[in-house]
C-alpha positions as CSV (number, residue, x, y, z in Angstrom):
1,M,-16.1,67.4,-19.1
2,S,-13.8,65.5,-21.2
3,I,-14.4,62.2,-23.1
4,R,-11.4,60.8,-24.8
5,V,-12.0,57.6,-26.9
6,G,-9.4,55.2,-28.5
7,L,-9.2,52.1,-30.8
8,A,-8.9,48.5,-29.8
9,V,-6.0,46.2,-31.4
10,A,-5.9,42.6,-32.6
11,A,-5.9,38.9,-31.2
12,M,-8.3,36.8,-29.5
13,S,-7.8,34.9,-26.2
14,P,-8.9,31.1,-26.3
15,W,-10.9,32.1,-23.3
16,A,-13.1,34.2,-25.2
17,L,-16.6,34.0,-24.6
18,A,-20.0,35.6,-25.9
19,A,-19.4,38.5,-23.5
20,S,-16.6,39.8,-25.5
21,A,-18.3,39.2,-28.8
22,G,-20.6,41.6,-30.9
23,D,-19.7,45.4,-30.8
24,Y,-17.5,45.4,-27.6
25,P,-14.9,48.0,-28.6
26,H,-12.1,45.9,-27.0
27,A,-13.0,42.4,-27.9
28,D,-10.1,41.6,-30.1
29,E,-7.2,42.9,-28.0
30,P,-4.4,40.5,-26.7
31,I,-4.7,40.0,-22.8
32,G,-2.5,38.8,-20.2
33,T,-3.1,36.0,-17.5
34,V,-4.6,36.4,-14.2
35,E,-1.4,35.3,-12.4
36,Q,0.3,38.2,-14.1
37,I,-2.3,40.5,-12.7
38,Y,-1.6,39.3,-9.0
39,D,2.1,39.1,-9.4
40,G,2.1,42.6,-10.8
41,K,4.1,41.7,-14.0
42,L,1.9,43.3,-16.7
43,T,3.2,45.9,-19.1
44,P,1.0,49.2,-19.0
45,D,-0.6,48.6,-22.3
46,L,-1.1,44.9,-21.6
47,A,-2.4,45.7,-18.3
48,V,-5.1,47.9,-19.7
49,A,-6.1,45.6,-22.3
50,T,-6.4,42.8,-19.7
51,F,-8.3,44.6,-17.3
52,R,-11.0,45.7,-19.8
53,N,-11.2,41.9,-20.8
54,I,-11.5,40.0,-17.7
55,D,-14.5,37.9,-18.8
56,R,-12.0,36.3,-21.3
57,L,-9.9,34.9,-18.2
58,F,-12.7,33.0,-16.8
59,P,-16.1,31.7,-17.5
60,S,-18.5,34.4,-16.5
61,R,-22.4,34.9,-16.0
62,R,-24.0,37.8,-17.4
63,V,-25.7,40.4,-15.3
64,A,-28.5,41.3,-17.4
65,A,-29.4,45.1,-17.5
66,G,-32.9,46.2,-18.4
67,D,-34.2,48.1,-21.3
68,T,-34.6,51.1,-19.8
69,P,-31.3,52.8,-18.6
70,R,-31.7,55.3,-15.7
71,P,-30.8,58.8,-17.0
72,L,-27.8,60.7,-15.6
73,A,-28.3,64.3,-16.0
74,E,-25.2,66.2,-17.0
75,K,-24.2,69.5,-15.0
76,P,-20.5,69.7,-16.3
77,V,-18.1,71.4,-13.9
78,D,-14.5,72.4,-14.9
79,L,-12.7,70.4,-12.2
80,E,-9.7,70.1,-14.4
81,A,-9.2,73.9,-13.5
82,K,-10.5,73.9,-10.0
83,V,-9.3,70.7,-8.0
84,S,-5.9,71.0,-6.1
85,M,-4.4,69.4,-3.0
86,R,-1.3,69.4,-1.3
87,I,0.8,66.4,0.1
88,G,3.7,67.6,2.4
89,D,5.4,70.6,0.4
90,K,3.9,69.4,-3.2
91,V,0.7,70.4,-4.9
92,Y,-1.2,68.2,-7.2
93,D,-3.9,68.9,-9.4
94,L,-6.6,66.6,-11.5
95,Y,-4.1,66.1,-14.2
96,D,-1.5,64.9,-11.6
97,F,-3.9,62.4,-10.6
98,L,-5.0,61.1,-13.8
99,A,-1.4,60.6,-14.8
100,L,0.2,59.5,-11.7
101,D,-2.5,57.1,-10.7
102,N,-2.8,55.9,-14.1
103,V,-6.7,56.5,-14.1
104,T,-8.3,55.1,-17.3
105,G,-11.6,56.2,-16.2
106,M,-13.3,58.6,-13.8
107,I,-16.8,59.9,-12.9
108,V,-18.2,62.6,-10.6
109,L,-21.8,62.5,-9.6
110,D,-23.0,65.5,-7.6
111,D,-26.4,64.7,-6.2
112,G,-26.9,62.2,-9.1
113,A,-25.7,64.4,-11.8
114,V,-22.6,63.7,-14.0
115,V,-20.4,66.9,-13.3
116,Y,-17.2,65.4,-14.5
117,E,-16.4,62.1,-16.7
118,T,-13.2,61.3,-18.4
119,Y,-11.8,58.1,-20.2
120,Q,-8.0,57.5,-20.8
121,R,-5.9,54.7,-22.4
122,G,-8.6,54.0,-25.2
123,N,-11.6,53.4,-22.8
124,T,-14.8,54.6,-23.5
125,P,-18.2,54.7,-21.8
126,A,-18.8,51.0,-23.3
127,T,-15.7,49.8,-21.5
128,R,-16.1,47.1,-19.0
129,W,-13.4,47.1,-16.3
130,M,-12.5,44.6,-13.6
131,S,-13.8,45.6,-10.4
132,M,-11.4,43.2,-8.1
133,S,-12.4,43.9,-4.5
134,V,-15.0,46.4,-5.4
135,A,-17.2,43.3,-5.9
136,K,-16.7,42.4,-2.3
137,S,-19.1,45.5,-1.4
138,V,-21.6,44.4,-4.2
139,T,-21.7,40.7,-2.6
140,S,-22.1,42.3,0.9
141,T,-24.9,44.5,-0.5
142,L,-26.6,41.2,-1.9
143,V,-26.7,39.9,1.7
144,G,-28.6,42.9,2.9
145,A,-31.0,42.4,0.0
146,A,-31.4,38.5,0.9
147,I,-32.0,39.6,4.6
148,A,-34.7,42.1,3.2
149,D,-36.2,39.3,1.3
150,G,-36.4,36.7,4.2
151,F,-33.8,34.3,2.7
152,I,-31.2,35.1,5.2
153,D,-32.2,34.9,8.9
154,G,-30.5,38.3,9.9
155,L,-27.0,39.1,10.8
156,D,-26.8,36.4,13.5
157,A,-27.5,33.7,11.1
158,M,-24.9,30.9,10.8
159,V,-23.0,30.4,7.7
160,V,-23.0,26.5,7.8
161,D,-26.9,26.9,7.7
162,Y,-26.6,28.2,4.0
163,V,-23.2,26.5,3.0
164,P,-23.3,22.8,4.1
165,A,-19.8,22.3,2.6
166,L,-18.3,24.1,5.4
167,E,-20.1,22.1,8.2
168,G,-17.4,20.5,10.4
169,S,-14.7,23.3,9.4
170,A,-13.6,26.4,11.3
171,Y,-16.7,28.2,9.8
172,D,-18.9,26.1,12.3
173,G,-20.1,28.7,14.8
174,V,-19.4,31.8,12.5
175,S,-22.2,34.1,11.9
176,V,-22.8,36.2,8.6
177,R,-22.1,39.3,10.6
178,D,-18.6,37.9,11.4
179,V,-17.8,37.3,7.8
180,L,-19.4,40.5,6.8
181,M,-16.6,42.2,9.2
182,M,-13.9,39.7,8.0
183,A,-13.7,38.6,11.8
184,S,-14.7,34.8,11.6
185,G,-11.4,33.8,13.4
186,V,-10.4,31.5,10.6
187,Q,-6.7,31.6,9.7
188,W,-6.0,33.5,6.4
189,N,-2.9,35.0,4.5
190,E,-3.9,37.6,1.7
191,T,-0.6,38.4,0.3
192,Y,-1.5,38.6,-3.3
193,T,2.2,38.2,-4.7
194,D,3.0,35.3,-2.4
195,P,2.6,31.9,-4.4
196,G,2.3,30.1,-1.1
197,S,-0.6,32.5,0.6
198,D,-4.0,31.4,1.1
199,R,-5.1,34.0,-1.5
200,R,-3.2,32.1,-4.2
201,D,-4.5,28.9,-3.2
202,L,-7.9,30.2,-3.7
203,L,-6.8,31.7,-6.9
204,R,-5.4,28.5,-8.0
205,A,-8.7,26.7,-7.0
206,Q,-10.5,29.0,-9.5
207,I,-8.1,28.5,-12.2
208,A,-8.8,24.8,-11.7
209,Q,-12.4,25.4,-12.4
210,E,-13.6,22.3,-10.6
211,P,-17.0,22.6,-8.7
212,G,-16.5,22.9,-4.9
213,A,-12.7,23.4,-5.1
214,A,-13.1,27.1,-3.7
215,M,-14.9,25.7,-0.8
216,A,-12.6,23.0,-0.2
217,V,-9.9,25.5,0.3
218,M,-11.9,27.3,2.8
219,A,-13.0,24.1,4.7
220,A,-9.3,23.1,5.2
221,L,-8.4,26.3,7.0
222,P,-7.6,26.3,10.6
223,R,-9.3,28.5,13.4
224,A,-6.9,31.3,14.6
225,A,-9.4,33.0,17.1
226,E,-13.0,32.6,18.3
227,P,-15.4,34.0,15.9
228,G,-16.2,37.5,15.9
229,T,-13.0,38.6,18.1
230,L,-10.3,39.2,15.3
231,H,-10.3,41.1,12.1
232,N,-8.4,39.7,9.2
233,Y,-8.8,41.1,5.7
234,S,-9.5,38.1,3.4
235,T,-11.0,37.5,0.2
236,G,-11.8,33.9,1.1
237,E,-14.4,35.5,3.6
238,T,-16.2,37.0,0.4
239,Q,-16.0,33.9,-1.4
240,V,-17.9,32.4,1.7
241,L,-20.3,34.9,1.6
242,G,-21.0,34.4,-2.0
243,E,-21.9,30.8,-1.1
244,V,-24.1,32.2,1.6
245,V,-26.0,34.2,-0.6
246,H,-26.3,31.5,-3.4
247,G,-27.3,28.8,-0.8
248,A,-30.0,31.3,0.8
249,V,-31.7,32.8,-2.5
250,G,-31.5,29.3,-4.6
251,K,-30.1,31.1,-7.5
252,P,-26.9,32.5,-9.0
253,L,-25.4,36.0,-7.5
254,A,-25.4,37.5,-11.1
255,D,-29.1,36.7,-11.6
256,Y,-30.1,38.1,-8.1
257,L,-28.0,41.2,-8.8
258,S,-29.7,41.6,-12.1
259,E,-33.2,41.2,-10.5
260,K,-32.7,43.3,-7.2
261,I,-30.5,46.2,-8.6
262,W,-29.2,46.1,-12.3
263,K,-32.4,46.0,-13.9
264,L,-34.5,48.1,-11.3
265,Y,-32.0,50.8,-11.1
266,G,-31.7,51.1,-14.6
267,M,-27.6,50.1,-15.4
268,E,-27.1,50.9,-19.1
269,A,-25.0,47.9,-19.9
270,D,-25.0,44.2,-19.1
271,A,-22.1,43.1,-16.6
272,Y,-20.3,40.0,-16.2
273,W,-19.1,38.0,-13.2
274,W,-16.2,35.5,-13.0
275,L,-17.4,31.8,-11.8
276,D,-15.7,29.3,-9.6
277,S,-16.4,26.6,-12.4
278,P,-18.4,26.3,-15.6
279,D,-22.0,27.2,-14.7
280,G,-20.6,27.3,-10.9
281,V,-20.8,29.9,-8.3
282,E,-19.9,33.6,-8.7
283,I,-16.3,34.6,-7.3
284,G,-17.6,36.8,-4.4
285,G,-14.4,38.9,-3.9
286,S,-13.5,39.8,-7.5
287,G,-14.1,39.4,-11.3
288,L,-17.3,41.7,-11.6
289,A,-16.8,43.7,-15.0
290,A,-19.2,46.7,-15.5
291,T,-18.8,50.2,-17.0
292,L,-17.7,53.1,-15.1
293,R,-21.2,54.8,-15.4
294,D,-22.8,51.6,-13.9
295,F,-20.2,51.6,-11.0
296,A,-21.2,55.0,-10.3
297,R,-24.9,54.3,-10.5
298,F,-24.1,51.5,-7.8
299,G,-22.5,54.1,-5.7
300,Q,-25.7,56.5,-6.4
301,F,-28.0,53.5,-5.3
302,F,-26.0,53.2,-2.0
303,L,-26.1,57.0,-1.5
304,D,-30.1,56.7,-1.9
305,G,-30.2,54.3,0.9
306,G,-30.7,51.3,-1.1
307,V,-34.2,52.6,-2.2
308,I,-35.2,52.3,-5.9
309,D,-38.2,54.3,-7.1
310,G,-39.7,54.5,-3.5
311,K,-39.1,50.8,-2.6
312,A,-36.6,49.6,-0.1
313,V,-34.1,46.9,-1.5
314,L,-32.2,46.8,1.6
315,P,-32.9,46.7,5.3
316,E,-33.4,50.2,6.8
317,G,-30.3,51.7,7.7
318,W,-28.3,49.1,5.9
319,T,-25.9,51.4,3.8
320,E,-25.1,53.8,6.8
321,E,-24.2,50.6,8.8
322,A,-22.2,49.0,5.8
323,G,-20.1,52.0,5.3
324,S,-19.3,52.9,8.7
325,P,-16.3,51.6,11.3
326,K,-17.1,48.8,13.7
327,T,-16.2,48.1,17.2
328,M,-14.7,44.6,18.1
329,P,-16.1,42.8,21.2
330,D,-13.1,43.9,23.2
331,G,-14.0,47.6,22.5
332,S,-11.1,48.1,19.9
333,P,-12.0,50.2,17.0
334,L,-12.3,48.6,13.6
335,A,-11.6,50.8,10.4
336,Y,-14.1,48.6,8.4
337,G,-17.6,48.2,7.6
338,Y,-19.6,45.4,6.0
339,M,-16.9,45.1,3.2
340,W,-17.0,48.7,2.6
341,W,-13.9,51.0,3.7
342,P,-14.9,54.0,6.0
343,G,-12.9,57.2,4.9
344,W,-9.5,57.5,6.5
345,T,-8.7,61.4,5.7
346,E,-9.9,64.2,8.0
347,D,-12.4,65.5,5.4
348,S,-13.9,61.9,4.6
349,I,-14.1,61.0,8.2
350,A,-16.1,64.3,8.9
351,D,-18.3,63.6,6.0
352,G,-18.9,59.9,7.0
353,A,-17.7,59.1,3.5
354,F,-16.6,55.6,2.6
355,A,-15.8,53.6,-0.5
356,A,-15.7,50.3,-2.1
357,I,-12.3,49.8,-3.3
358,G,-10.2,47.1,-5.5
359,I,-6.4,46.4,-6.1
360,Q,-5.0,48.3,-8.9
361,G,-7.0,51.3,-8.2
362,Q,-10.8,50.7,-8.6
363,N,-12.9,52.8,-6.3
364,I,-16.6,53.5,-5.7
365,Y,-16.5,56.6,-3.2
366,V,-19.6,57.6,-1.4
367,N,-20.0,60.8,0.5
368,P,-23.7,60.8,2.2
369,T,-23.1,64.3,3.7
370,K,-22.2,66.2,0.5
371,R,-24.0,63.9,-1.8
372,V,-21.3,63.2,-3.9
373,V,-20.5,59.8,-5.7
374,I,-16.9,59.1,-7.5
375,A,-16.2,55.8,-9.4
376,T,-12.7,55.3,-10.9
377,H,-11.1,52.6,-13.2
378,M,-7.2,52.3,-12.8
379,A,-4.4,50.3,-14.1
380,Q,-1.7,50.5,-11.5
381,P,1.3,48.2,-11.8
382,K,1.1,46.4,-8.7
383,P,-1.9,45.2,-6.6
384,L,-0.9,47.3,-3.7
385,G,1.2,50.1,-2.7
386,K,1.8,52.0,-6.0
387,E,-0.6,54.8,-5.7
388,P,1.4,58.0,-5.8
389,I,-1.5,59.9,-4.9
390,D,-4.2,58.6,-2.1
391,P,-7.4,58.4,-4.0
392,M,-9.4,59.2,-0.8
393,A,-7.3,62.6,-0.6
394,M,-8.1,63.3,-4.1
395,F,-12.1,62.7,-3.7
396,D,-11.7,65.1,-0.6
397,A,-10.3,67.7,-3.0
398,V,-12.9,67.1,-5.7
399,V,-15.5,67.4,-3.1
400,A,-14.1,70.7,-1.9
401,A,-13.9,71.9,-5.3
402,L,-17.5,71.3,-5.9
403,R,-18.5,73.1,-2.6
């Protein structure tokens, strides 16, 4: 097991908050802007500094950890010597993956024990890293918790019952299940790098930091199909889902996450979650900053069926349902779960593996058959399409090496 720790450099952003103060090892680094992240216009070092300081980009709310971290047993395995995979006529090992995919942190849990852990580019176990769309899987999990707690009246509950700001919009008649599957039928363009896309409209609303601005963007969208009939990947759907949880439970998502999972499961560090406005609602689709080990613990919580110390936090069968591919009403297959991605390689499909995935290379991989969890932090140069090695294929190779 390799641990590589570096030093931070100077200059504090004017957006710096209490989250970056104290003994956080990267608090004084210069950072870029959120527009540069989505445009893919950050130099490598500036990208790394920005991704580990995202709580300085927007006001953020603390997800409080408890006083007693859940221990992670350590059973090191020399995966750097054992992992090998072939793509076409080329063979890649773990060193290639770390370098080519610009991995800044990777941890592997085998039945809950740490078998491999590495940090690069000056990251440490204390580093909080951006989640991007990994946060979508966290938000969908909070929906499960809210259903188990009786705050949301099941998957067929109507979105507008919890989000009055969407009454009279294309979200009328849309169920919680529809949004979890990103099948609301509401029109959406997710192109990160297109300044005219709906995704960038939502980002501009977030930058404006005006209460209600995000839901105003969502309420103005037209309908493209009947609810539940068309899947269209949309970060906006997750912002709506965050508002559903907030409206249902009557408290911030960060507080609910702390109460239901972060404290009870024994996360070792506070996390921080972007807000749509000062003291506003969390950004449901991105902006959760947490340590690598705590992202891995979240994956282990999911692997354990959403049960903490014998008590179910999620409805029975939720984790299996959330991570499995769905079928649309017309019978067509959907390679998407409840804001989790089912595996797409031969081995991951066979094992029923699935993952929470964020742009620029963030992953929480869960393999329920082989009892393996893998979490990665990466700093790829563009939001999408710049992974020389498919992480899912590498995760297959890691699992194979362990077995």
